[in-house]
Backbone as a printed PyTorch tensor [residue, N CA C, xyz], in Angstrom:
tensor([[[ 88.8550,  64.9320, 126.2820],
         [ 89.7300,  65.3460, 125.2110],
         [ 90.5620,  64.1090, 124.8320]],

        [[ 91.0080,  64.1060, 123.7040],
         [ 91.4600,  62.7160, 123.4760],
         [ 93.0070,  63.2290, 123.3430]],

        [[ 93.8270,  62.5240, 123.8830],
         [ 95.3640,  62.7780, 123.6890],
         [ 96.0520,  63.0530, 122.5340]],

        [[ 95.4020,  62.4580, 121.2100],
         [ 95.9550,  62.4650, 120.1740],
         [ 95.5850,  63.8780, 119.4270]],

        [[ 94.1840,  64.5250, 119.9550],
         [ 94.0160,  65.9880, 119.8600],
         [ 95.0090,  66.9260, 120.2550]],

        [[ 95.4710,  66.6370, 121.5720],
         [ 96.6730,  67.4150, 122.0780],
         [ 98.0030,  67.4280, 121.4200]],

        [[ 98.1520,  65.9290, 121.5250],
         [ 99.5960,  65.7890, 120.5240],
         [ 99.3820,  66.5290, 119.2180]],

        [[ 98.3810,  66.3450, 118.4750],
         [ 98.4480,  67.1900, 117.1870],
         [ 98.7010,  68.4460, 117.0850]],

        [[ 98.0980,  69.1870, 118.3160],
         [ 98.2730,  70.5660, 118.2960],
         [ 99.7370,  70.8840, 118.6630]],

        [[100.4740,  70.2970, 119.2690],
         [101.9420,  70.1550, 119.5550],
         [102.3980,  69.8230, 118.2270]],

        [[102.1140,  68.7190, 117.7530],
         [103.1520,  68.3870, 116.3010],
         [102.6300,  69.5490, 115.3890]],

        [[101.7160,  70.2800, 115.2110],
         [101.5350,  71.1350, 114.3640],
         [102.4700,  72.7340, 114.5430]],

        [[102.3710,  72.8040, 115.6200],
         [103.0450,  73.9610, 116.1400],
         [104.5160,  73.5190, 115.7420]],

        [[105.1170,  72.4320, 116.4140],
         [106.4350,  72.0300, 115.9640],
         [106.8660,  72.2090, 114.6160]],

        [[105.9140,  71.6070, 113.9250],
         [106.2220,  71.7890, 112.4160],
         [106.1910,  73.0380, 111.5860]],

        [[105.4040,  73.7950, 111.9200],
         [105.1850,  75.2250, 111.5250],
         [106.1940,  76.0540, 112.1440]],

        [[105.9770,  76.0680, 113.2420],
         [107.1640,  77.0780, 114.2520],
         [106.9790,  78.5250, 113.8990]],

        [[106.8590,  79.1740, 112.9900],
         [106.6890,  80.4510, 112.8600],
         [105.1130,  80.8060, 113.1160]],

        [[105.1010,  81.8810, 113.6860],
         [103.5850,  82.2530, 114.0750],
         [103.5540,  83.8460, 114.1780]],

        [[102.2930,  84.3130, 114.1030],
         [101.8650,  85.8060, 114.4850],
         [101.2600,  85.7740, 115.7740]],

        [[102.2940,  86.4280, 116.5390],
         [102.0310,  86.8330, 117.7570],
         [100.7730,  88.2560, 117.9610]],

        [[ 99.6220,  87.9010, 118.4920],
         [ 98.7680,  89.0080, 118.7900],
         [ 98.5740,  89.2980, 120.2660]],

        [[ 98.7790,  90.6470, 120.3520],
         [ 98.7090,  91.4610, 121.6960],
         [ 97.9140,  92.4940, 121.6480]],

        [[ 97.2070,  92.9920, 122.7870],
         [ 96.3620,  93.9960, 122.9670],
         [ 97.2490,  95.3280, 123.7690]],

        [[ 96.9120,  96.2700, 123.0800],
         [ 97.6130,  97.4590, 123.5970],
         [ 96.6680,  98.2600, 124.5270]],

        [[ 95.4850,  97.9120, 124.5780],
         [ 94.5270,  98.6240, 125.3760],
         [ 93.5540,  99.4710, 124.5480]],

        [[ 93.9930,  99.4820, 123.2650],
         [ 93.0670, 100.1840, 122.1570],
         [ 92.7630,  99.3390, 121.0850]],

        [[ 94.0690,  98.5180, 120.5030],
         [ 93.7690,  97.8010, 119.6830],
         [ 94.6680,  96.6140, 119.6970]],

        [[ 94.5820,  95.6090, 118.7600],
         [ 95.1650,  94.3200, 118.7360],
         [ 96.3990,  94.6610, 117.8000]],

        [[ 97.5190,  94.0980, 118.1210],
         [ 98.5820,  94.3350, 117.2930],
         [ 99.0850,  92.6710, 117.2530]],

        [[ 99.6560,  92.5700, 115.8630],
         [100.0540,  91.1230, 115.2330],
         [101.4070,  91.3000, 114.8070]],

        [[102.5030,  90.5040, 114.9770],
         [103.6800,  90.4910, 114.2450],
         [104.0280,  89.0760, 114.2300]],

        [[104.8280,  88.7580, 113.3910],
         [105.7310,  87.3790, 113.0780],
         [106.7540,  87.0030, 113.9490]],

        [[106.7050,  86.0290, 114.6180],
         [107.7420,  85.3030, 115.6200],
         [107.8780,  84.0920, 115.2410]],

        [[109.5200,  83.9760, 115.8070],
         [109.8170,  82.2810, 115.5740],
         [109.7010,  81.8200, 116.6720]],

        [[108.7270,  81.0740, 116.7140],
         [108.4750,  80.3350, 118.2160],
         [109.4660,  78.8940, 118.1930]],

        [[109.6550,  78.8520, 119.5500],
         [110.5240,  77.5370, 120.1340],
         [109.3930,  76.9870, 120.9710]],

        [[109.2570,  75.6620, 120.2970],
         [107.9740,  75.1350, 120.9090],
         [108.7310,  73.9140, 121.9110]],

        [[108.3460,  74.0260, 123.0930],
         [108.6580,  73.0140, 124.1210],
         [107.5520,  72.3200, 124.8580]],

        [[107.2660,  71.4360, 124.3890],
         [105.8910,  70.8520, 125.1340],
         [106.3650,  70.1060, 126.3700]],

        [[107.3130,  69.6580, 126.5640],
         [107.8660,  69.0220, 127.6630],
         [107.8910,  70.0830, 128.9420]],

        [[108.0470,  71.6440, 128.8130],
         [107.6890,  72.5100, 129.4720],
         [106.6680,  73.2260, 129.4530]],

        [[105.5200,  72.7400, 128.4910],
         [104.1560,  73.1960, 128.4520],
         [104.5070,  74.7550, 127.8900]],

        [[105.3730,  75.1630, 127.1580],
         [105.4630,  76.5180, 126.7680],
         [105.9690,  76.7870, 125.1600]],

        [[105.5840,  78.0190, 124.8680],
         [106.1620,  78.4590, 123.4860],
         [107.0370,  79.5750, 123.6990]],

        [[108.3920,  79.6180, 123.2670],
         [108.9120,  80.6660, 123.6570],
         [109.3810,  81.4870, 122.5310]],

        [[109.7810,  82.5960, 122.6220],
         [109.9430,  83.6820, 121.4570],
         [111.0260,  84.6040, 122.0820]],

        [[112.2790,  84.8410, 121.2550],
         [112.9010,  86.1220, 121.4830],
         [112.5680,  87.2330, 120.9400]],

        [[112.6230,  88.1290, 121.9220],
         [112.2600,  89.7720, 121.4330],
         [113.2340,  90.5580, 121.7780]],

        [[112.9700,  92.0050, 121.2310],
         [113.6830,  92.9530, 121.7050],
         [113.0660,  93.7030, 122.4880]],

        [[113.6370,  94.1120, 123.6700],
         [112.8020,  94.9450, 124.8760],
         [112.6650,  96.3650, 124.0280]],

        [[113.0620,  96.8160, 123.1650],
         [112.9160,  98.2500, 122.4270],
         [111.9120,  98.1690, 121.4840]],

        [[110.9710,  97.1730, 121.3090],
         [109.9540,  97.0320, 120.4230],
         [108.5980,  97.1210, 121.0590]],

        [[108.4700,  97.2850, 122.2810],
         [107.1850,  97.4650, 123.2070],
         [106.2870,  96.2440, 123.1970]],

        [[106.6860,  95.0370, 122.7220],
         [105.8880,  93.9130, 122.9760],
         [105.8730,  93.5760, 124.5310]],

        [[106.9450,  93.9190, 125.1450],
         [107.1250,  93.6910, 126.6500],
         [106.2650,  94.3430, 127.3040]],

        [[105.6980,  95.7820, 126.8010],
         [105.1230,  96.5750, 127.6700],
         [103.5770,  96.1060, 127.5010]],

        [[103.3290,  95.7630, 126.3230],
         [101.9600,  95.5050, 126.0540],
         [101.5690,  94.1880, 126.6640]],

        [[102.5540,  92.9760, 126.8320],
         [102.2340,  91.8780, 127.3570],
         [102.3650,  91.8280, 128.9900]],

        [[102.9900,  92.9650, 129.6450],
         [103.0910,  93.2470, 131.0780],
         [101.6250,  93.7690, 131.3820]],

        [[100.9310,  94.6000, 130.5230],
         [ 99.7850,  94.9140, 131.0500],
         [ 98.6980,  94.2280, 130.5480]],

        [[ 98.6460,  93.6560, 129.6090],
         [ 97.5600,  92.5890, 129.0440],
         [ 98.1680,  91.3160, 128.6330]],

        [[ 98.4550,  90.3740, 129.7180],
         [ 99.2060,  89.1060, 129.1720],
         [ 98.3800,  88.0460, 128.4460]],

        [[ 96.8880,  88.2020, 128.1800],
         [ 96.4980,  87.2510, 127.1440],
         [ 97.0020,  87.6870, 125.8480]],

        [[ 97.5220,  86.4720, 125.1880],
         [ 97.8880,  86.6040, 123.8810],
         [ 97.3890,  85.4380, 122.9260]],

        [[ 97.3560,  85.7590, 121.7100],
         [ 97.1130,  84.7620, 120.5910],
         [ 98.4530,  84.5670, 119.7420]],

        [[ 98.6300,  83.1730, 119.4710],
         [ 99.6020,  82.9200, 118.3600],
         [ 98.7560,  82.0080, 117.2940]],

        [[ 99.0130,  82.6380, 116.0450],
         [ 98.4360,  81.7980, 115.0280],
         [ 99.5790,  81.2330, 114.0740]],

        [[ 99.6210,  80.0590, 114.0900],
         [100.5580,  79.1140, 113.2170],
         [ 99.7200,  78.7620, 111.7230]],

        [[100.6120,  78.8330, 110.6970],
         [ 99.8510,  78.7500, 109.4930],
         [100.8320,  78.1500, 108.6240]],

        [[100.5080,  77.1540, 107.8210],
         [101.2030,  76.6250, 106.5810],
         [ 99.8480,  76.4490, 105.7200]],

        [[ 99.9450,  77.4830, 104.7770],
         [ 98.9480,  77.5190, 103.8480],
         [ 99.1950,  76.6340, 102.7110]],

        [[100.4110,  76.2880, 102.5050],
         [100.5240,  75.1910, 101.4400],
         [ 99.9600,  73.7270, 101.7800]],

        [[100.2690,  73.3730, 102.7640],
         [ 99.8960,  72.2070, 103.5490],
         [ 98.6010,  72.1010, 104.0370]],

        [[ 97.5730,  73.5030, 104.1550],
         [ 96.5440,  73.8230, 104.8920],
         [ 96.2450,  73.3020, 106.1700]],

        [[ 97.3550,  73.7270, 106.8910],
         [ 97.4860,  73.2960, 108.4340],
         [ 97.6260,  74.5310, 109.1840]],

        [[ 96.5880,  74.6020, 110.0340],
         [ 96.8280,  75.8430, 110.9810],
         [ 96.3550,  75.5410, 112.3970]],

        [[ 96.9370,  76.3210, 113.4080],
         [ 96.6190,  76.5580, 114.7240],
         [ 96.6000,  77.6570, 115.1880]],

        [[ 95.4090,  77.9940, 115.9200],
         [ 95.2790,  79.0440, 116.9470],
         [ 95.3280,  78.7600, 118.1340]],

        [[ 96.3980,  79.3390, 119.1110],
         [ 96.5770,  79.0310, 120.3470],
         [ 96.4850,  80.4760, 121.2060]],

        [[ 95.6390,  80.1410, 122.2530],
         [ 95.3660,  81.1680, 123.0950],
         [ 96.1640,  81.0620, 124.3520]],

        [[ 96.6910,  81.9280, 125.2770],
         [ 97.5970,  81.5680, 126.5460],
         [ 97.9840,  82.9390, 127.0900]],

        [[ 98.4680,  82.7120, 128.2770],
         [ 99.2230,  83.7140, 128.8870],
         [100.6200,  83.9730, 128.6170]],

        [[101.0080,  84.9610, 128.3960],
         [102.4100,  85.5780, 128.2350],
         [103.1660,  86.0560, 129.4360]],

        [[104.4180,  86.1570, 129.5220],
         [105.2300,  86.8720, 130.0760],
         [106.4660,  87.2450, 129.6900]],

        [[107.0660,  88.2610, 130.0050],
         [108.3200,  88.4560, 129.5570],
         [109.4220,  88.3410, 130.7900]],

        [[110.7030,  87.8960, 130.3820],
         [111.7390,  87.6570, 131.5200],
         [113.1140,  88.1650, 130.5450]],

        [[113.9330,  88.2720, 131.5000],
         [115.3500,  88.6940, 131.0140],
         [116.2240,  87.3860, 131.5670]],

        [[115.7800,  86.3370, 131.3430],
         [116.6750,  85.1850, 131.7570],
         [117.7680,  84.9070, 130.8100]],

        [[118.8590,  85.4370, 131.2090],
         [119.9710,  85.0700, 130.3850],
         [120.3420,  83.7870, 129.9920]],

        [[120.1810,  82.8210, 131.0210],
         [120.3490,  81.3420, 130.5920],
         [119.4260,  80.7680, 129.6250]],

        [[117.9720,  81.2650, 129.5300],
         [117.0500,  80.6670, 128.7910],
         [117.2190,  81.4310, 127.5800]],

        [[117.8980,  82.6640, 127.5470],
         [118.1940,  83.1740, 126.1320],
         [119.0340,  82.6570, 125.4670]],

        [[120.1030,  82.0810, 125.9300],
         [121.2470,  81.3880, 125.5060],
         [120.6770,  79.9680, 124.9920]],

        [[119.6550,  79.2730, 125.8450],
         [119.3010,  78.2100, 125.4600],
         [118.6560,  77.9540, 124.2870]],

        [[117.7080,  79.3210, 124.1220],
         [116.9480,  79.5990, 122.8230],
         [117.5390,  79.9070, 121.7630]],

        [[118.6320,  80.3340, 121.8330],
         [119.4840,  81.1750, 120.5570],
         [119.8950,  79.9510, 119.5430]],

        [[119.5240,  80.7340, 118.4670],
         [119.5520,  79.7440, 117.1680],
         [120.1830,  80.8160, 116.0050]],

        [[121.0390,  80.1700, 115.3000],
         [121.7720,  81.0080, 114.1270],
         [121.0120,  82.0850, 113.6280]],

        [[119.7910,  81.4730, 113.4250],
         [118.4520,  82.6000, 112.7660],
         [118.3930,  83.8700, 113.7220]],

        [[118.6670,  83.7660, 114.9080],
         [118.7470,  85.0520, 115.5920],
         [119.4690,  86.1130, 115.4580]],

        [[120.6490,  85.6810, 114.6780],
         [121.5910,  86.8780, 114.3610],
         [121.2340,  87.8200, 113.4490]],

        [[120.1270,  87.4110, 112.7530],
         [119.3640,  88.3800, 111.9520],
         [119.0730,  89.9820, 112.5900]],

        [[118.8740,  89.4480, 114.1020],
         [118.4040,  90.7340, 114.7930],
         [119.7190,  91.4180, 115.8170]],

        [[120.1820,  90.3530, 116.2080],
         [121.1760,  90.5330, 117.0680],
         [122.6050,  90.0500, 117.1190]],

        [[123.5750,  90.5460, 117.4590],
         [124.6390,  89.9680, 117.2040],
         [125.2450,  88.7190, 117.7080]],

        [[124.8320,  88.5170, 119.0600],
         [124.9420,  87.4310, 119.9370],
         [123.9740,  87.3350, 121.1840]],

        [[123.6900,  86.0780, 121.7510],
         [122.8470,  85.9970, 122.6840],
         [123.1150,  86.9640, 124.2200]],

        [[124.3520,  87.4510, 123.9820],
         [124.7350,  88.2890, 124.8930],
         [124.2350,  89.8360, 125.0180]],

        [[123.5240,  90.0330, 123.7660],
         [122.8420,  91.5040, 123.5760],
         [121.8890,  91.5680, 124.7170]],

        [[122.2150,  92.8840, 125.3570],
         [121.3370,  93.3330, 126.6050],
         [119.7570,  93.8310, 126.4740]],

        [[119.4790,  93.7540, 125.0680],
         [118.2180,  94.1810, 124.6130],
         [117.2460,  92.9170, 124.4490]],

        [[117.7500,  91.7720, 124.3300],
         [117.0250,  90.4610, 124.2640],
         [116.1500,  90.3150, 125.3510]],

        [[114.9730,  89.7450, 125.2360],
         [114.1550,  89.1490, 126.1530],
         [113.5200,  88.1540, 125.4920]],

        [[112.9130,  87.1980, 126.5730],
         [112.2310,  86.0140, 126.3800],
         [110.7500,  86.1720, 126.5350]],

        [[109.9000,  86.0830, 125.5640],
         [108.4430,  85.8410, 125.7760],
         [107.9320,  84.3490, 125.9950]],

        [[107.4750,  83.9540, 126.9890],
         [107.0590,  82.5630, 127.4530],
         [105.3060,  82.5100, 127.2800]],

        [[105.0620,  81.7730, 126.1790],
         [103.5830,  81.8130, 126.2400],
         [103.0800,  80.3190, 126.7260]],

        [[102.2790,  80.2090, 127.7820],
         [101.8080,  79.1620, 128.5050],
         [100.3150,  78.8670, 127.8760]],

        [[100.2160,  77.8990, 127.1490],
         [ 99.1030,  77.5230, 126.3550],
         [ 97.6380,  77.3540, 127.1360]],

        [[ 96.4030,  78.0450, 126.7670],
         [ 95.4970,  77.6330, 127.5620],
         [ 94.3920,  76.9340, 126.8160]],

        [[ 94.2960,  77.2530, 125.3390],
         [ 93.3300,  76.4320, 124.7870],
         [ 93.9670,  76.7220, 123.2630]],

        [[ 93.3430,  75.9110, 122.1980],
         [ 93.5840,  75.7830, 120.9890],
         [ 92.7810,  75.4040, 120.1870]],

        [[ 92.8520,  75.8640, 118.8360],
         [ 92.0900,  75.2220, 117.9180],
         [ 92.7930,  75.0430, 116.4460]],

        [[ 92.7490,  73.6290, 116.1910],
         [ 93.5870,  73.5150, 114.9500],
         [ 92.6680,  73.0560, 113.4180]],

        [[ 93.2990,  73.2700, 112.4850],
         [ 92.6710,  72.7310, 111.1660],
         [ 93.5680,  71.9230, 110.3550]],

        [[ 93.4190,  70.8620, 110.2140],
         [ 94.2870,  69.8570, 109.9130],
         [ 94.0060,  69.2220, 108.4200]],

        [[ 93.9480,  69.7520, 107.2050],
         [ 93.3810,  69.2550, 106.0530],
         [ 94.6440,  68.2590, 105.3040]],

        [[ 93.9000,  67.6500, 104.4940],
         [ 94.8920,  66.7030, 103.6550],
         [ 95.7180,  67.4900, 102.5420]],

        [[ 95.7980,  68.7840, 102.5500],
         [ 96.5230,  69.3840, 101.5380],
         [ 95.9650,  70.3310, 100.8280]],

        [[ 96.3740,  71.1500, 100.0660],
         [ 95.7330,  72.1520,  99.2330],
         [ 95.1210,  71.5230,  97.9500]],

        [[ 96.1450,  70.4980,  97.2640],
         [ 95.4600,  69.7660,  95.7740],
         [ 94.4940,  68.7190,  96.5090]],

        [[ 94.4280,  67.8800,  97.4110],
         [ 93.5080,  67.1330,  97.6440],
         [ 92.1480,  67.9100,  98.1290]],

        [[ 92.2200,  68.9960,  98.9580],
         [ 91.1000,  69.9230,  99.1570],
         [ 90.3390,  70.4740,  98.0050]],

        [[ 90.9940,  70.9650,  97.2350],
         [ 90.5210,  71.4330,  96.0420],
         [ 89.7350,  70.4810,  95.3210]],

        [[ 90.2030,  69.1950,  94.9860],
         [ 89.6910,  68.1380,  94.4880],
         [ 88.3350,  67.6880,  95.2180]],

        [[ 88.3220,  67.7530,  96.4280],
         [ 87.0000,  67.5610,  97.2690],
         [ 86.0380,  68.5530,  97.0900]],

        [[ 86.6770,  69.9690,  97.0610],
         [ 85.6340,  70.9370,  96.7520],
         [ 84.8810,  70.9220,  95.6690]],

        [[ 85.8050,  70.7510,  94.5180],
         [ 85.0860,  70.7500,  93.2530],
         [ 84.2080,  69.2360,  93.1230]],

        [[ 84.3580,  68.4510,  93.6460],
         [ 83.7180,  67.1190,  93.6950],
         [ 82.1430,  67.4970,  94.4470]],

        [[ 82.4150,  68.2170,  95.4940],
         [ 81.3030,  68.4520,  96.2930],
         [ 80.4150,  69.3670,  95.7040]],

        [[ 80.8110,  70.3880,  95.2090],
         [ 80.2100,  71.3920,  94.3310],
         [ 79.6100,  70.6300,  93.2470]],

        [[ 80.1830,  69.6610,  92.4280],
         [ 79.2890,  69.1320,  91.3810],
         [ 78.4400,  67.9850,  91.7940]],

        [[ 78.5890,  67.4370,  92.8230],
         [ 77.5680,  66.5110,  93.5000],
         [ 76.6420,  67.0350,  94.3660]],

        [[ 76.6690,  68.1430,  94.9630],
         [ 75.8120,  68.7860,  95.9440],
         [ 76.0880,  68.2400,  97.4740]],

        [[ 77.2170,  67.7900,  97.7910],
         [ 77.7220,  67.2600,  98.7940],
         [ 78.4800,  68.2210,  99.5010]],

        [[ 78.6880,  67.8780, 101.0630],
         [ 79.5990,  68.8030, 101.7030],
         [ 80.9140,  68.0820, 101.6580]],

        [[ 82.0760,  68.5810, 101.5150],
         [ 83.3690,  68.0640, 101.4650],
         [ 83.8740,  67.8140, 102.7590]],

        [[ 84.6690,  66.5780, 102.9550],
         [ 85.4780,  66.3700, 104.2070],
         [ 86.7990,  67.0940, 103.8840]],

        [[ 87.1840,  68.0090, 104.6890],
         [ 88.3060,  68.7770, 104.3240],
         [ 89.3720,  68.6920, 105.6830]],

        [[ 89.2090,  67.4010, 106.2730],
         [ 90.0780,  67.0950, 107.3250],
         [ 89.2440,  67.6500, 108.6210]],

        [[ 90.4700,  67.5530, 109.4680],
         [ 89.9160,  67.8790, 111.0670],
         [ 90.0390,  69.3680, 111.7540]],

        [[ 89.2120,  69.5800, 112.3560],
         [ 89.0620,  70.8500, 113.1140],
         [ 88.6680,  70.7720, 114.3920]],

        [[ 89.4280,  70.9480, 115.3370],
         [ 89.0880,  70.6740, 116.7460],
         [ 89.4430,  71.6700, 117.5920]],

        [[ 88.8410,  72.0920, 118.8460],
         [ 88.9740,  72.6800, 119.7840],
         [ 89.7870,  71.8660, 121.0490]],

        [[ 90.8430,  72.4530, 121.3910],
         [ 91.4560,  71.6490, 122.5490],
         [ 91.7320,  72.4450, 123.7390]],

        [[ 91.3810,  72.1240, 124.8440],
         [ 92.0340,  72.5200, 126.1640],
         [ 93.3670,  72.2970, 126.0770]],

        [[ 94.0740,  72.8600, 126.4910],
         [ 95.3980,  72.8860, 126.5400],
         [ 96.1320,  72.8850, 128.0140]],

        [[ 95.2230,  72.9460, 128.8190],
         [ 95.8910,  73.0460, 130.4100],
         [ 94.8000,  72.1520, 131.0670]]])
């Protein structure tokens, strides 16, 4: 695996940051939007969550999760698989606290806040030149009977 592929996965996740977290309940997949705190040096994606919303129960029983990052306007996407864990690490919660979290909690001291830590195992990314360029390439390919080059698509081992 080329280092630049691994670098690109981390760069795309950092740029997009918002993702859909998919968990398994034992009967169905559930997915919800989350604000990812990307920490490459720690090999982790962190998210703050509320203990009252059941993600912690699902992750405790089934720690394999998927994060889907999408910037549809730029046509850039990452699908990340990994193992998640929930913690009540108050120091980490304060470290990860950002003003946007005030939409859900008054302060980092709220006792219902937990940290979801996802340790990446594998990823796949799609990195296109953008919507306009991609559309032009598709129209040209359709008119000429060729296949368009819509950018990079790579599977990347993260560990």
